mmCIF file as Biopython writes it, N, C-alpha, C and O atoms, coordinates in Angstrom:
data_model
#
loop_
_atom_site.group_PDB
_atom_site.id
_atom_site.type_symbol
_atom_site.label_atom_id
_atom_site.label_alt_id
_atom_site.label_comp_id
_atom_site.label_asym_id
_atom_site.label_entity_id
_atom_site.label_seq_id
_atom_site.pdbx_PDB_ins_code
_atom_site.Cartn_x
_atom_site.Cartn_y
_atom_site.Cartn_z
_atom_site.occupancy
_atom_site.B_iso_or_equiv
_atom_site.auth_seq_id
_atom_site.auth_asym_id
_atom_site.pdbx_PDB_model_num
ATOM 1   N N  . MET A ? 1  ? 6.145  -11.905 -6.424  1.0 0.0 1  A 1 
ATOM 2   C CA . MET A ? 1  ? 5.170  -11.145 -6.077  1.0 0.0 1  A 1 
ATOM 3   C C  . MET A ? 1  ? 6.027  -9.632  -6.296  1.0 0.0 1  A 1 
ATOM 4   O O  . MET A ? 1  ? 7.249  -9.613  -6.144  1.0 0.0 1  A 1 
ATOM 5   N N  . VAL A ? 2  ? 5.415  -8.636  -6.592  1.0 0.0 2  A 1 
ATOM 6   C CA . VAL A ? 2  ? 5.851  -7.332  -6.372  1.0 0.0 2  A 1 
ATOM 7   C C  . VAL A ? 2  ? 4.683  -6.438  -5.718  1.0 0.0 2  A 1 
ATOM 8   O O  . VAL A ? 2  ? 3.501  -6.405  -6.060  1.0 0.0 2  A 1 
ATOM 9   N N  . VAL A ? 3  ? 5.313  -5.727  -4.697  1.0 0.0 3  A 1 
ATOM 10  C CA . VAL A ? 3  ? 4.345  -5.368  -3.513  1.0 0.0 3  A 1 
ATOM 11  C C  . VAL A ? 3  ? 4.936  -3.620  -3.391  1.0 0.0 3  A 1 
ATOM 12  O O  . VAL A ? 3  ? 6.075  -3.299  -3.052  1.0 0.0 3  A 1 
ATOM 13  N N  . VAL A ? 4  ? 3.893  -2.738  -3.742  1.0 0.0 4  A 1 
ATOM 14  C CA . VAL A ? 4  ? 4.082  -1.300  -3.635  1.0 0.0 4  A 1 
ATOM 15  C C  . VAL A ? 4  ? 3.600  -0.770  -2.386  1.0 0.0 4  A 1 
ATOM 16  O O  . VAL A ? 4  ? 2.419  -0.854  -2.050  1.0 0.0 4  A 1 
ATOM 17  N N  . ARG A ? 5  ? 4.595  -0.169  -1.619  1.0 0.0 5  A 1 
ATOM 18  C CA . ARG A ? 5  ? 3.954  -0.002  -0.334  1.0 0.0 5  A 1 
ATOM 19  C C  . ARG A ? 5  ? 4.117  1.758   -0.152  1.0 0.0 5  A 1 
ATOM 20  O O  . ARG A ? 5  ? 5.210  2.261   -0.410  1.0 0.0 5  A 1 
ATOM 21  N N  . ASP A ? 6  ? 3.242  2.416   0.194   1.0 0.0 6  A 1 
ATOM 22  C CA . ASP A ? 6  ? 3.378  3.814   0.778   1.0 0.0 6  A 1 
ATOM 23  C C  . ASP A ? 6  ? 4.389  4.139   2.003   1.0 0.0 6  A 1 
ATOM 24  O O  . ASP A ? 6  ? 4.842  3.207   2.668   1.0 0.0 6  A 1 
ATOM 25  N N  . ALA A ? 7  ? 4.727  5.472   2.282   1.0 0.0 7  A 1 
ATOM 26  C CA . ALA A ? 7  ? 5.883  5.845   3.427   1.0 0.0 7  A 1 
ATOM 27  C C  . ALA A ? 7  ? 4.938  5.195   4.452   1.0 0.0 7  A 1 
ATOM 28  O O  . ALA A ? 7  ? 5.679  4.955   5.405   1.0 0.0 7  A 1 
ATOM 29  N N  . GLN A ? 8  ? 3.688  4.778   4.769   1.0 0.0 8  A 1 
ATOM 30  C CA . GLN A ? 8  ? 3.245  4.416   6.157   1.0 0.0 8  A 1 
ATOM 31  C C  . GLN A ? 8  ? 3.161  3.002   6.030   1.0 0.0 8  A 1 
ATOM 32  O O  . GLN A ? 8  ? 2.484  2.432   6.886   1.0 0.0 8  A 1 
ATOM 33  N N  . GLY A ? 9  ? 3.602  2.440   5.311   1.0 0.0 9  A 1 
ATOM 34  C CA . GLY A ? 9  ? 3.625  0.948   5.194   1.0 0.0 9  A 1 
ATOM 35  C C  . GLY A ? 9  ? 2.458  0.097   4.318   1.0 0.0 9  A 1 
ATOM 36  O O  . GLY A ? 9  ? 2.518  -1.103  4.052   1.0 0.0 9  A 1 
ATOM 37  N N  . ARG A ? 10 ? 1.483  0.945   3.976   1.0 0.0 10 A 1 
ATOM 38  C CA . ARG A ? 10 ? 0.090  0.413   3.315   1.0 0.0 10 A 1 
ATOM 39  C C  . ARG A ? 10 ? 0.439  -0.238  1.796   1.0 0.0 10 A 1 
ATOM 40  O O  . ARG A ? 10 ? 1.206  0.332   1.020   1.0 0.0 10 A 1 
ATOM 41  N N  . ILE A ? 11 ? -0.134 -1.325  1.530   1.0 0.0 11 A 1 
ATOM 42  C CA . ILE A ? 11 ? 0.185  -1.846  0.166   1.0 0.0 11 A 1 
ATOM 43  C C  . ILE A ? 11 ? -0.837 -1.005  -0.743  1.0 0.0 11 A 1 
ATOM 44  O O  . ILE A ? 11 ? -2.027 -0.869  -0.462  1.0 0.0 11 A 1 
ATOM 45  N N  . MET A ? 12 ? -0.203 -0.455  -1.884  1.0 0.0 12 A 1 
ATOM 46  C CA . MET A ? 12 ? -0.936 0.204   -2.672  1.0 0.0 12 A 1 
ATOM 47  C C  . MET A ? 12 ? -0.914 -0.470  -3.993  1.0 0.0 12 A 1 
ATOM 48  O O  . MET A ? 12 ? -1.589 0.035   -4.890  1.0 0.0 12 A 1 
ATOM 49  N N  . HIS A ? 13 ? -0.346 -1.361  -4.193  1.0 0.0 13 A 1 
ATOM 50  C CA . HIS A ? 13 ? -0.358 -2.234  -5.512  1.0 0.0 13 A 1 
ATOM 51  C C  . HIS A ? 13 ? 0.260  -3.396  -4.947  1.0 0.0 13 A 1 
ATOM 52  O O  . HIS A ? 13 ? 0.985  -3.467  -3.955  1.0 0.0 13 A 1 
ATOM 53  N N  . GLN A ? 14 ? -0.198 -4.446  -5.856  1.0 0.0 14 A 1 
ATOM 54  C CA . GLN A ? 14 ? 0.766  -5.807  -5.710  1.0 0.0 14 A 1 
ATOM 55  C C  . GLN A ? 14 ? 0.288  -6.742  -6.645  1.0 0.0 14 A 1 
ATOM 56  O O  . GLN A ? 14 ? -0.904 -7.030  -6.743  1.0 0.0 14 A 1 
ATOM 57  N N  . GLU A ? 15 ? 1.239  -7.253  -7.376  1.0 0.0 15 A 1 
ATOM 58  C CA . GLU A ? 15 ? 0.886  -7.948  -8.552  1.0 0.0 15 A 1 
ATOM 59  C C  . GLU A ? 15 ? 1.977  -9.296  -8.688  1.0 0.0 15 A 1 
ATOM 60  O O  . GLU A ? 15 ? 3.175  -9.319  -8.408  1.0 0.0 15 A 1 
ATOM 61  N N  . LEU A ? 16 ? 1.129  -10.364 -9.205  1.0 0.0 16 A 1 
ATOM 62  C CA . LEU A ? 16 ? 1.921  -11.514 -9.099  1.0 0.0 16 A 1 
ATOM 63  C C  . LEU A ? 16 ? 2.861  -11.526 -10.195 1.0 0.0 16 A 1 
ATOM 64  O O  . LEU A ? 16 ? 2.284  -11.066 -11.181 1.0 0.0 16 A 1 
ATOM 65  N N  . VAL A ? 17 ? 4.085  -11.855 -10.470 1.0 0.0 17 A 1 
ATOM 66  C CA . VAL A ? 17 ? 4.961  -11.864 -11.722 1.0 0.0 17 A 1 
ATOM 67  C C  . VAL A ? 17 ? 5.736  -13.424 -11.792 1.0 0.0 17 A 1 
ATOM 68  O O  . VAL A ? 17 ? 6.250  -13.907 -10.782 1.0 0.0 17 A 1 
ATOM 69  N N  . ASN A ? 18 ? 5.741  -13.981 -12.844 1.0 0.0 18 A 1 
ATOM 70  C CA . ASN A ? 18 ? 6.451  -14.947 -13.294 1.0 0.0 18 A 1 
ATOM 71  C C  . ASN A ? 18 ? 7.642  -14.807 -14.146 1.0 0.0 18 A 1 
ATOM 72  O O  . ASN A ? 18 ? 7.745  -13.948 -15.022 1.0 0.0 18 A 1 
ATOM 73  N N  . GLY A ? 19 ? 8.523  -15.667 -13.862 1.0 0.0 19 A 1 
ATOM 74  C CA . GLY A ? 19 ? 9.562  -15.720 -14.866 1.0 0.0 19 A 1 
ATOM 75  C C  . GLY A ? 19 ? 10.950 -14.594 -13.978 1.0 0.0 19 A 1 
ATOM 76  O O  . GLY A ? 19 ? 10.806 -13.846 -13.011 1.0 0.0 19 A 1 
ATOM 77  N N  . PRO A ? 20 ? 12.083 -14.867 -14.713 1.0 0.0 20 A 1 
ATOM 78  C CA . PRO A ? 20 ? 13.124 -14.055 -14.271 1.0 0.0 20 A 1 
ATOM 79  C C  . PRO A ? 20 ? 13.296 -12.286 -14.467 1.0 0.0 20 A 1 
ATOM 80  O O  . PRO A ? 20 ? 13.837 -11.457 -13.736 1.0 0.0 20 A 1 
ATOM 81  N N  . GLU A ? 21 ? 12.620 -12.152 -15.710 1.0 0.0 21 A 1 
ATOM 82  C CA . GLU A ? 21 ? 12.426 -10.993 -16.192 1.0 0.0 21 A 1 
ATOM 83  C C  . GLU A ? 21 ? 11.082 -10.429 -16.466 1.0 0.0 21 A 1 
ATOM 84  O O  . GLU A ? 21 ? 10.402 -10.976 -17.334 1.0 0.0 21 A 1 
ATOM 85  N N  . VAL A ? 22 ? 10.591 -9.335  -15.790 1.0 0.0 22 A 1 
ATOM 86  C CA . VAL A ? 22 ? 9.380  -8.696  -15.786 1.0 0.0 22 A 1 
ATOM 87  C C  . VAL A ? 22 ? 9.387  -7.172  -16.036 1.0 0.0 22 A 1 
ATOM 88  O O  . VAL A ? 22 ? 10.204 -6.331  -15.662 1.0 0.0 22 A 1 
ATOM 89  N N  . GLN A ? 23 ? 8.425  -7.059  -16.662 1.0 0.0 23 A 1 
ATOM 90  C CA . GLN A ? 23 ? 8.097  -5.736  -16.675 1.0 0.0 23 A 1 
ATOM 91  C C  . GLN A ? 23 ? 6.753  -5.057  -16.160 1.0 0.0 23 A 1 
ATOM 92  O O  . GLN A ? 23 ? 5.729  -5.491  -16.686 1.0 0.0 23 A 1 
ATOM 93  N N  . LEU A ? 24 ? 6.600  -3.992  -15.145 1.0 0.0 24 A 1 
ATOM 94  C CA . LEU A ? 24 ? 5.486  -3.867  -14.430 1.0 0.0 24 A 1 
ATOM 95  C C  . LEU A ? 24 ? 4.933  -2.355  -14.615 1.0 0.0 24 A 1 
ATOM 96  O O  . LEU A ? 24 ? 5.733  -1.593  -14.071 1.0 0.0 24 A 1 
ATOM 97  N N  . VAL A ? 25 ? 3.809  -1.628  -15.211 1.0 0.0 25 A 1 
ATOM 98  C CA . VAL A ? 25 ? 3.520  -0.867  -15.370 1.0 0.0 25 A 1 
ATOM 99  C C  . VAL A ? 25 ? 2.717  -0.544  -14.157 1.0 0.0 25 A 1 
ATOM 100 O O  . VAL A ? 25 ? 1.786  -1.341  -14.051 1.0 0.0 25 A 1 
ATOM 101 N N  . TRP A ? 26 ? 2.750  0.398   -13.146 1.0 0.0 26 A 1 
ATOM 102 C CA . TRP A ? 26 ? 2.121  1.131   -12.517 1.0 0.0 26 A 1 
ATOM 103 C C  . TRP A ? 26 ? 1.562  2.613   -12.463 1.0 0.0 26 A 1 
ATOM 104 O O  . TRP A ? 26 ? 2.247  3.577   -12.122 1.0 0.0 26 A 1 
ATOM 105 N N  . ASP A ? 27 ? 0.270  2.672   -12.830 1.0 0.0 27 A 1 
ATOM 106 C CA . ASP A ? 27 ? -0.277 3.922   -13.195 1.0 0.0 27 A 1 
ATOM 107 C C  . ASP A ? 27 ? -0.318 4.837   -11.822 1.0 0.0 27 A 1 
ATOM 108 O O  . ASP A ? 27 ? -1.110 4.677   -10.893 1.0 0.0 27 A 1 
ATOM 109 N N  . THR A ? 28 ? 0.667  5.784   -11.905 1.0 0.0 28 A 1 
ATOM 110 C CA . THR A ? 28 ? 0.814  6.742   -10.668 1.0 0.0 28 A 1 
ATOM 111 C C  . THR A ? 28 ? -0.055 7.895   -10.460 1.0 0.0 28 A 1 
ATOM 112 O O  . THR A ? 28 ? 0.101  8.557   -9.434  1.0 0.0 28 A 1 
ATOM 113 N N  . ARG A ? 29 ? -1.279 8.333   -11.619 1.0 0.0 29 A 1 
ATOM 114 C CA . ARG A ? 29 ? -1.811 9.375   -12.015 1.0 0.0 29 A 1 
ATOM 115 C C  . ARG A ? 29 ? -2.839 9.358   -10.317 1.0 0.0 29 A 1 
ATOM 116 O O  . ARG A ? 29 ? -3.121 10.361  -9.661  1.0 0.0 29 A 1 
ATOM 117 N N  . GLN A ? 30 ? -3.136 8.192   -10.045 1.0 0.0 30 A 1 
ATOM 118 C CA . GLN A ? 30 ? -4.313 8.632   -8.813  1.0 0.0 30 A 1 
ATOM 119 C C  . GLN A ? 30 ? -3.805 8.254   -7.615  1.0 0.0 30 A 1 
ATOM 120 O O  . GLN A ? 30 ? -4.548 7.751   -6.773  1.0 0.0 30 A 1 
ATOM 121 N N  . VAL A ? 31 ? -2.470 8.448   -7.379  1.0 0.0 31 A 1 
ATOM 122 C CA . VAL A ? 31 ? -1.747 8.453   -5.881  1.0 0.0 31 A 1 
ATOM 123 C C  . VAL A ? 31 ? -0.901 9.493   -5.867  1.0 0.0 31 A 1 
ATOM 124 O O  . VAL A ? 31 ? -0.194 10.018  -6.728  1.0 0.0 31 A 1 
ATOM 125 N N  . ALA A ? 32 ? -1.181 9.769   -4.300  1.0 0.0 32 A 1 
ATOM 126 C CA . ALA A ? 32 ? -0.314 10.816  -3.782  1.0 0.0 32 A 1 
ATOM 127 C C  . ALA A ? 32 ? 1.271  10.916  -4.090  1.0 0.0 32 A 1 
ATOM 128 O O  . ALA A ? 32 ? 1.945  9.887   -4.037  1.0 0.0 32 A 1 
ATOM 129 N N  . GLN A ? 33 ? 1.764  11.952  -4.358  1.0 0.0 33 A 1 
ATOM 130 C CA . GLN A ? 33 ? 3.379  12.162  -4.732  1.0 0.0 33 A 1 
ATOM 131 C C  . GLN A ? 33 ? 3.643  11.680  -3.236  1.0 0.0 33 A 1 
ATOM 132 O O  . GLN A ? 33 ? 3.019  11.581  -2.179  1.0 0.0 33 A 1 
ATOM 133 N N  . GLY A ? 34 ? 5.067  11.408  -3.801  1.0 0.0 34 A 1 
ATOM 134 C CA . GLY A ? 34 ? 5.594  11.269  -2.154  1.0 0.0 34 A 1 
ATOM 135 C C  . GLY A ? 34 ? 6.809  9.854   -2.825  1.0 0.0 34 A 1 
ATOM 136 O O  . GLY A ? 34 ? 7.193  9.597   -3.966  1.0 0.0 34 A 1 
ATOM 137 N N  . LEU A ? 35 ? 7.080  9.246   -1.548  1.0 0.0 35 A 1 
ATOM 138 C CA . LEU A ? 35 ? 7.997  7.909   -1.511  1.0 0.0 35 A 1 
ATOM 139 C C  . LEU A ? 35 ? 7.314  6.557   -1.475  1.0 0.0 35 A 1 
ATOM 140 O O  . LEU A ? 35 ? 6.346  6.289   -0.764  1.0 0.0 35 A 1 
ATOM 141 N N  . TYR A ? 36 ? 7.886  5.782   -2.271  1.0 0.0 36 A 1 
ATOM 142 C CA . TYR A ? 36 ? 7.072  4.356   -1.961  1.0 0.0 36 A 1 
ATOM 143 C C  . TYR A ? 36 ? 8.077  3.388   -2.420  1.0 0.0 36 A 1 
ATOM 144 O O  . TYR A ? 36 ? 8.867  3.520   -3.355  1.0 0.0 36 A 1 
ATOM 145 N N  . SER A ? 37 ? 7.915  2.324   -1.560  1.0 0.0 37 A 1 
ATOM 146 C CA . SER A ? 37 ? 8.832  1.163   -1.644  1.0 0.0 37 A 1 
ATOM 147 C C  . SER A ? 37 ? 8.409  0.148   -2.670  1.0 0.0 37 A 1 
ATOM 148 O O  . SER A ? 37 ? 7.196  -0.044  -2.756  1.0 0.0 37 A 1 
ATOM 149 N N  . VAL A ? 38 ? 9.121  -0.460  -3.377  1.0 0.0 38 A 1 
ATOM 150 C CA . VAL A ? 38 ? 8.620  -1.589  -4.325  1.0 0.0 38 A 1 
ATOM 151 C C  . VAL A ? 38 ? 9.379  -2.774  -3.974  1.0 0.0 38 A 1 
ATOM 152 O O  . VAL A ? 38 ? 10.595 -2.698  -4.155  1.0 0.0 38 A 1 
ATOM 153 N N  . GLU A ? 39 ? 8.873  -3.927  -3.477  1.0 0.0 39 A 1 
ATOM 154 C CA . GLU A ? 39 ? 9.337  -5.032  -2.875  1.0 0.0 39 A 1 
ATOM 155 C C  . GLU A ? 39 ? 9.616  -5.981  -3.939  1.0 0.0 39 A 1 
ATOM 156 O O  . GLU A ? 39 ? 9.038  -5.538  -4.931  1.0 0.0 39 A 1 
ATOM 157 N N  . LEU A ? 40 ? 10.206 -7.055  -4.228  1.0 0.0 40 A 1 
ATOM 158 C CA . LEU A ? 40 ? 10.267 -8.116  -4.644  1.0 0.0 40 A 1 
ATOM 159 C C  . LEU A ? 40 ? 10.278 -9.586  -3.872  1.0 0.0 40 A 1 
ATOM 160 O O  . LEU A ? 40 ? 11.330 -10.039 -3.421  1.0 0.0 40 A 1 
ATOM 161 N N  . LEU A ? 41 ? 9.061  -10.263 -3.765  1.0 0.0 41 A 1 
ATOM 162 C CA . LEU A ? 41 ? 8.792  -11.511 -3.005  1.0 0.0 41 A 1 
ATOM 163 C C  . LEU A ? 41 ? 8.881  -12.765 -3.497  1.0 0.0 41 A 1 
ATOM 164 O O  . LEU A ? 41 ? 8.147  -12.991 -4.459  1.0 0.0 41 A 1 
ATOM 165 N N  . GLU A ? 42 ? 9.552  -13.627 -3.124  1.0 0.0 42 A 1 
ATOM 166 C CA . GLU A ? 42 ? 9.467  -14.949 -3.400  1.0 0.0 42 A 1 
ATOM 167 C C  . GLU A ? 42 ? 9.036  -15.911 -2.331  1.0 0.0 42 A 1 
ATOM 168 O O  . GLU A ? 42 ? 9.859  -16.004 -1.421  1.0 0.0 42 A 1 
ATOM 169 N N  . ASP A ? 43 ? 7.964  -16.646 -2.206  1.0 0.0 43 A 1 
ATOM 170 C CA . ASP A ? 43 ? 7.361  -17.586 -1.306  1.0 0.0 43 A 1 
ATOM 171 C C  . ASP A ? 43 ? 7.510  -16.804 0.214   1.0 0.0 43 A 1 
ATOM 172 O O  . ASP A ? 43 ? 7.888  -17.324 1.264   1.0 0.0 43 A 1 
ATOM 173 N N  . GLY A ? 44 ? 7.081  -15.362 -0.017  1.0 0.0 44 A 1 
ATOM 174 C CA . GLY A ? 44 ? 6.907  -14.856 1.387   1.0 0.0 44 A 1 
ATOM 175 C C  . GLY A ? 44 ? 8.240  -14.494 1.618   1.0 0.0 44 A 1 
ATOM 176 O O  . GLY A ? 44 ? 8.296  -14.290 2.830   1.0 0.0 44 A 1 
ATOM 177 N N  . LYS A ? 45 ? 9.298  -14.310 1.145   1.0 0.0 45 A 1 
ATOM 178 C CA . LYS A ? 45 ? 10.559 -13.668 1.614   1.0 0.0 45 A 1 
ATOM 179 C C  . LYS A ? 45 ? 10.739 -12.623 0.647   1.0 0.0 45 A 1 
ATOM 180 O O  . LYS A ? 45 ? 10.289 -12.573 -0.498  1.0 0.0 45 A 1 
ATOM 181 N N  . ARG A ? 46 ? 11.591 -11.640 1.375   1.0 0.0 46 A 1 
ATOM 182 C CA . ARG A ? 46 ? 11.795 -10.284 0.487   1.0 0.0 46 A 1 
ATOM 183 C C  . ARG A ? 46 ? 13.196 -10.714 0.089   1.0 0.0 46 A 1 
ATOM 184 O O  . ARG A ? 46 ? 14.123 -11.076 0.813   1.0 0.0 46 A 1 
ATOM 185 N N  . LEU A ? 47 ? 13.126 -10.576 -1.376  1.0 0.0 47 A 1 
ATOM 186 C CA . LEU A ? 47 ? 14.397 -10.715 -2.322  1.0 0.0 47 A 1 
ATOM 187 C C  . LEU A ? 47 ? 15.205 -9.223  -2.581  1.0 0.0 47 A 1 
ATOM 188 O O  . LEU A ? 47 ? 16.426 -9.070  -2.553  1.0 0.0 47 A 1 
ATOM 189 N N  . GLN A ? 48 ? 14.275 -8.273  -2.816  1.0 0.0 48 A 1 
ATOM 190 C CA . GLN A ? 48 ? 14.905 -7.091  -3.038  1.0 0.0 48 A 1 
ATOM 191 C C  . GLN A ? 48 ? 13.818 -5.838  -2.617  1.0 0.0 48 A 1 
ATOM 192 O O  . GLN A ? 48 ? 12.597 -5.917  -2.753  1.0 0.0 48 A 1 
ATOM 193 N N  . THR A ? 49 ? 14.491 -4.780  -2.126  1.0 0.0 49 A 1 
ATOM 194 C CA . THR A ? 49 ? 13.359 -3.434  -2.252  1.0 0.0 49 A 1 
ATOM 195 C C  . THR A ? 49 ? 14.183 -2.337  -2.883  1.0 0.0 49 A 1 
ATOM 196 O O  . THR A ? 49 ? 15.408 -2.232  -2.949  1.0 0.0 49 A 1 
ATOM 197 N N  . GLU A ? 50 ? 13.288 -1.595  -3.303  1.0 0.0 50 A 1 
ATOM 198 C CA . GLU A ? 50 ? 13.857 -0.639  -3.855  1.0 0.0 50 A 1 
ATOM 199 C C  . GLU A ? 50 ? 12.782 0.749   -3.948  1.0 0.0 50 A 1 
ATOM 200 O O  . GLU A ? 50 ? 11.572 0.642   -4.146  1.0 0.0 50 A 1 
ATOM 201 N N  . ARG A ? 51 ? 13.567 2.149   -3.746  1.0 0.0 51 A 1 
ATOM 202 C CA . ARG A ? 51 ? 12.465 3.262   -3.294  1.0 0.0 51 A 1 
ATOM 203 C C  . ARG A ? 51 ? 12.066 3.653   -4.748  1.0 0.0 51 A 1 
ATOM 204 O O  . ARG A ? 51 ? 12.789 3.488   -5.731  1.0 0.0 51 A 1 
ATOM 205 N N  . LEU A ? 52 ? 10.936 4.141   -4.751  1.0 0.0 52 A 1 
ATOM 206 C CA . LEU A ? 52 ? 10.125 4.947   -5.881  1.0 0.0 52 A 1 
ATOM 207 C C  . LEU A ? 52 ? 9.832  6.125   -5.492  1.0 0.0 52 A 1 
ATOM 208 O O  . LEU A ? 52 ? 9.087  6.155   -4.512  1.0 0.0 52 A 1 
ATOM 209 N N  . ILE A ? 53 ? 10.221 7.317   -6.002  1.0 0.0 53 A 1 
ATOM 210 C CA . ILE A ? 53 ? 9.622  8.646   -5.925  1.0 0.0 53 A 1 
ATOM 211 C C  . ILE A ? 53 ? 8.385  8.910   -6.772  1.0 0.0 53 A 1 
ATOM 212 O O  . ILE A ? 53 ? 8.633  8.637   -7.946  1.0 0.0 53 A 1 
ATOM 213 N N  . VAL A ? 54 ? 7.337  9.276   -6.621  1.0 0.0 54 A 1 
ATOM 214 C CA . VAL A ? 54 ? 6.114  9.677   -7.368  1.0 0.0 54 A 1 
ATOM 215 C C  . VAL A ? 54 ? 5.920  11.147  -7.290  1.0 0.0 54 A 1 
ATOM 216 O O  . VAL A ? 54 ? 5.372  11.643  -6.306  1.0 0.0 54 A 1 
ATOM 217 N N  . GLN A ? 55 ? 6.479  12.088  -8.591  1.0 0.0 55 A 1 
ATOM 218 C CA . GLN A ? 55 ? 5.908  13.239  -8.750  1.0 0.0 55 A 1 
ATOM 219 C C  . GLN A ? 55 ? 5.130  13.597  -9.431  1.0 0.0 55 A 1 
ATOM 220 O O  . GLN A ? 55 ? 4.842  12.799  -10.324 1.0 0.0 55 A 1 
ATOM 221 N N  . PRO A ? 56 ? 4.276  15.098  -9.415  1.0 0.0 56 A 1 
ATOM 222 C CA . PRO A ? 56 ? 3.504  15.373  -10.186 1.0 0.0 56 A 1 
ATOM 223 C C  . PRO A ? 56 ? 4.202  15.684  -11.685 1.0 0.0 56 A 1 
ATOM 224 O O  . PRO A ? 56 ? 3.496  16.000  -12.642 1.0 0.0 56 A 1 
#
């Protein structure tokens, strides 16, 4: 599962993904600019976290 959180930790988007290689498209036109975290989870365990900056 991929989870996108805002700077306050609120879940903004989540999507179940299958397979080792996945392309995720998240439409950011309706979200505020700022810093977000993208987490890759498997069986409830965080495997990886990356930062994402949304700009206008």
